[in-house]
N, C-alpha and C positions, 0 to 999 in steps of 0.2 A: 595422560593414563587415556583420552581417545585421542585414534586416528582423524576421525572424520566427526562433522558436525553439520545437523540439516536444521538449515533455520528456516522456519516456514511464518509468515507474515500475512495471515489474516486480515486483507485490509478491510479497515473500517470497521472492526470487530471488538468495539469498546465496552467496559463492563461497568460503567458508574461515573456521575458528574465528578471532576475535579474538583476539587477547595475553589479553586480561580472561575469556574466553569459561568459563574452569574455575568461574569466579564464579555462573555462569548456568546450570551443570551441562551447556553447549557443547562441551566443548573437543574433542569427535571431530567438530563439524557441518562440511559443506561440501555444501551444497545442493545447483550442480551437477555437482560430479564425481560425489558420491554417484548420484544420477538417472541421471545418464550410465551409470556402469558397471553399476548392479542393473538399467535397463532394456536393455542391449548392443546397443540398434538404433537411437540417437538419431542423426538426421543435421541437422546446421545449418547449409548452406551459405553462405546470406549471410550468418549471426551469425558465420561462419566465418573469413570472408574479412574481415569488417570488426573480427576480432583477438579475438574472446571465447576462444579456444585459447591465445591468449599472458598470459592473464588469469589463466586457472585449468587445471591438467592435465584433460582431458575425456577419454573414451573415445569414439570417434567424431566428435572434432571439436579436429583437432590444429590447432596455433599454425601460423597461416599465416608464409610466408617475409617478404611486404610488405604487412601488413594496411593494409587500407581506410581505417582509421579509425586517431584518436588511443584508446588504449587504458589501463586502467590501473584500480586498487580503491579504494574510501575506507572508510575504519574510521571509525565510529560513537564522538563523543567525547560523547554524551547517555550519561545514565543510564538503563538500560531496553534492550528490544528490541521495544517496540511500534509498529505502524503508525503511531499520531500523531506519537508521540515522531521516529520516522525521518524520515516527511514533513515536521515543522517543522524539523528540522535543516538537510534538505534547501535549504528557505525559508529557512536564515539562523540559526533558533531554535535555541539548544543549552540542554537543562534539566542543569541542575546535578542538581537532587533527581528522582528517578523518580514517577513516577504509583504512588496506594497502589494493592495488591492485595490480596487477601484469600483466606487459606491454607485457610478450613475453609465459612464463611460470612460473609454480613455481619452487622454485630452490629444487636442489638435498635433503638436509635437510626433508623435505616437504616429497617430492616424497620415500624418503628412510623409513621415520616415515611408511606413507601409508601404502607400502608394506608390512613390518613386521606386521603391523594390517590384513592386508588383505591374507595374505599368497604367494600372486601374486603383479607382477609389473603391474602397470595401463596401458591402451590404452590412449592416446592421451596426455593429458597435453599441450593443445593448449587454444587459446582465440578460440570462436566456437559458435555458436547459435544452441539452446538445438535441434533443432529438425533436424539441417543439420548434427552433431555430429554421428546422429542414421543414416543417410543414409552413411555418410563415414564409420565408425566403429561398429555398431550396427550388421553387421555379421560376424565382426571378432570377437567381444565378443561373437558371441555362440559359433563360434569354439573354442575358448582358454578358455571361462570365466573367463578373465579377464575384471573388469569394467573399464569403460570411464570415467576418470578427465576431468575435462574442468574448464574454468572461462567465465568472460567477462570484462565489464569497470566494473562493481561492484566488490563489496567486497566480493565473493563466491567463495568456494570449494564445485564443483558441482560433483556429482557422479552418472552415469548412471547405469544400470543395469538392465536386463531381469530378471523376477518377476518367473519365471521358474530358473534359476539361480542362483538367489541371490532372494527369497523369502523378501516380504518389509522388514520383521521385522530381519534379517539377515542384510540387508542393512544398517539398520536404528542403527543395533549395532556399526556397523563399522562407522558410521557418529557420532557417540557418542563418539568413540576413536579419533576422527578425530579433535573433537569439541576440545578437551583436546588438543590435540597440537597446534591448531592452536590458541588458546587462547594468548600464549604469540608470535603470528607473528598479532594479532590485527585483525584477519580475521573476517568481521561481519556477515558471515552465511555458516555453511555447508548445502548444499539443498541436498536431495536423491530423487534422479531422475527414478523411477523405468518405465519401460516401458513395452510393448508387441508387438508381432507381428512374424512372424517365415522370413521377407527379408526385403530388404532396401526400398521398397515401399511400405507397412503397419506398420513398426514401428510406435507406436503411444506410447506417453509419458500417462502413467495411470494416474489414478486418486487418489495414494496413495501418492504423493508427501508429503514432510514432512522436513521444517526450523529447523537447530539446531543453535539458534543464543549466541548470547556472550549475556551474567547476562548484565543487564541496570542498569548504575546506577541510585539513588532513583527517584522515579517518582512519580505521582499522583495516580497511582495505589497503590502502596505500603499506601499513607494513606488514601484512601478509604477502605483497607484490615482493615488496623489498627482502621477503625472504624465502622466494619463491616456493609460496603455497598457493597450491593453486585455489580457486573462489568460481564456482561455475553458477551462474547466474539467470534464475528462471523467470520469466515475464518481465516486467517493466524494471526489474535491478539494474539492468543495463544502463536503460533510460535515464534512471532517476541517480546516479552514481556517473553518469556522463561514461560509464566504461573504465573510469577508474578503478585499478587493481584486479579487474576480472579478467579470467582465463578463459573462459568459454561462455556463451551466450546461448539461451535454449529460447526461442519467441514462443509466446504461447496465444492460442486463441480464447480461451475460456479456463473453469477450473478446472474442467475436465481434466484437460488436453496439460493445464497447468503439474495435476495431479500426477499425469502420466508423465510425465517430463521430470518430475523429482525422481522418480523412480529410474530412470535412464540415467540421469546424473549418478545415481547412485551405482548403479554397477558402470559406469566409466571412472568415477574419480577413488582414487588408492588413498589420496591423502590430504586434507585441507578440509574448504565450506561449502556446502549447498546453501546458499543464499534466496529464496525462494518466494516471490509474493503471488497470492492467490486472489484475483481483482476480484471476483463477481458481486460480494456481498458490497462494497462499496458501490461500481460502475453500476451492475444492473438492477440491487433489490434497494440499496439503501437511499440513493438518490432518485429512485423511483416509488420509494416511501411504499414496497411492496415486500407485506411482512413475508406474506405464505411463501413467495420466492427465496426471502432470504432462511427462511428454515427450514426451508427443506437443500438449500445449498449446504447448509451447516450439518444437516444428516448425509450429503452427500461424501462430504469431507470425513466424518465419522465412519461411514461406512468403508473408504478407501484408505483409512487407518488401520482398519479391523486387518487389512492385508498388508500395510506395508510396514507394520509394527514387528512381525515376524522376520521381515528383511533387514532388520537393522541387526550388525553383528556386539559383541562386546567391547568393540573399541571406536561404539558410534553413540553419540549423545545428539539427540532431540529432544531441540526449542522451537515452543509453540507461542508464537504472540500477537500483535496487531500495533498498527503506525497511530489509528488515535477511532473514535467512533462515527459511526452513521445511522446514528439512530432512525429510523423509517418512523417510525411512531408519534415523534414531534413534529412539529410545525417546523413549514420550509424543507428543503431538499439540501443542506446545506452538512457540513459534516460538525462533529459534537466534540466538544473537549472534554475526553472522559480519560481513565486509568483504562490500562488495556490488560489483557490476561497475560500470565505467562507460566507454561507449564513446560518441566522439566526432565525428561526421561532418560532412560539408559538400561540396558537389559541386565548390572548388577546390583541395581540401584533395589536394596534390600526391602526400603520399604519408604514410600512418601514422604515427607518433608517440608511445614509451610516454609517460605521464603518471605514472609513478610507484604509488607507495602514498600516498594522499590521507591528511590527518591528521583531515577532518573530511567528512562528509556536504556540511557550508556552503560544501565548496570552489563546489559548484552555484551557491549565491546569489551567492557571490562574483563568480562568471564574468558571472551573468546582469546585477548590476551595473556590472560594466564594459561589456558589450555596451548595453544602457542609458542610461550615465551615470547609474547610483544610487548614494548611499556606501549603504556596507555596512560592517557590524563583525564579521563573522563568515568564517573562512578565506581562503584564499589564489584568487585566478581562474587557470582554467588556458587561458585566452584566449590569451595568448601563443604556443605553440606551436603554436597551430590558425590563427594568422593570418600565421608567419612564412613568408617568401617562398622 
């Protein structure tokens, strides 16, 4: 029934704590509800019409009496709450074992391997905020040339280096080397964090970030590639899936650029999947506990949707979801273990319908599999209620 599917992942936009959230310290998390409550001025008319307020109680976004989209929420089966795990499950790969995290610092064998690759010992080796670490160690890095290594509560090995001392291509090469080292440690991502500026008060991370992920297990993008069905990746999707199954990559700077690239990809694609990630909710607002910024970013997306929906034809399906929560109102700056919203809309949908609580993010992969006639082994398709007359 559909020639094209547009799948948009709102990074970090969760909608309520999962039943096992207490094991992750997230039993009170509810990203959308808490942002709406604390901001107090959130207005999302398009998402409200589609049925976002029917998924989760949100101040300023009431339930629609007759939602225009099918609506529901999805639980994560995989262990963990990071972006890689969430995206892989969306694509039909469930992880039984979570990626490794490091509560204090990376062990000596990892640091020794880094030193051998870099030619110098790193600075840092701590859990830190990406912006705070530049204030603390950026000037010492300029004096010594030693890259800054840090992690977070996610499974990440992050390397920050000034672009004048470590040009991005050189930094990427170091990251590729560490990617090979860290495969045996089951670390989800190695992240290059280039930065610019000349002193602590004006250091800023540049737009040349690059993620080096582990190779994902078999998933829906592999099946699409085997059938020569195009997948156009927007934003960090290319990095998360190591380019597997992706026909064309559209790098992005921020949400605004990402939304513009989605529209460009729609004009470019005749048949297949547009798989997009909009990262600002997580990177700029969730991790920095910026409720106001988070709310305005949601409104920006809503305003963009008003112009984007008319561009979708009768053979197009729009899916909107998320990869995890990142509640900016809870203690700490970590991701949160939450349900994620699910909205499905197409032009011929006579009226919205409830999709209920889905047992896995992999229901999206199963739905894509049914649309494109590809066998999947994860989740249950929600295509039937979308196509019922």
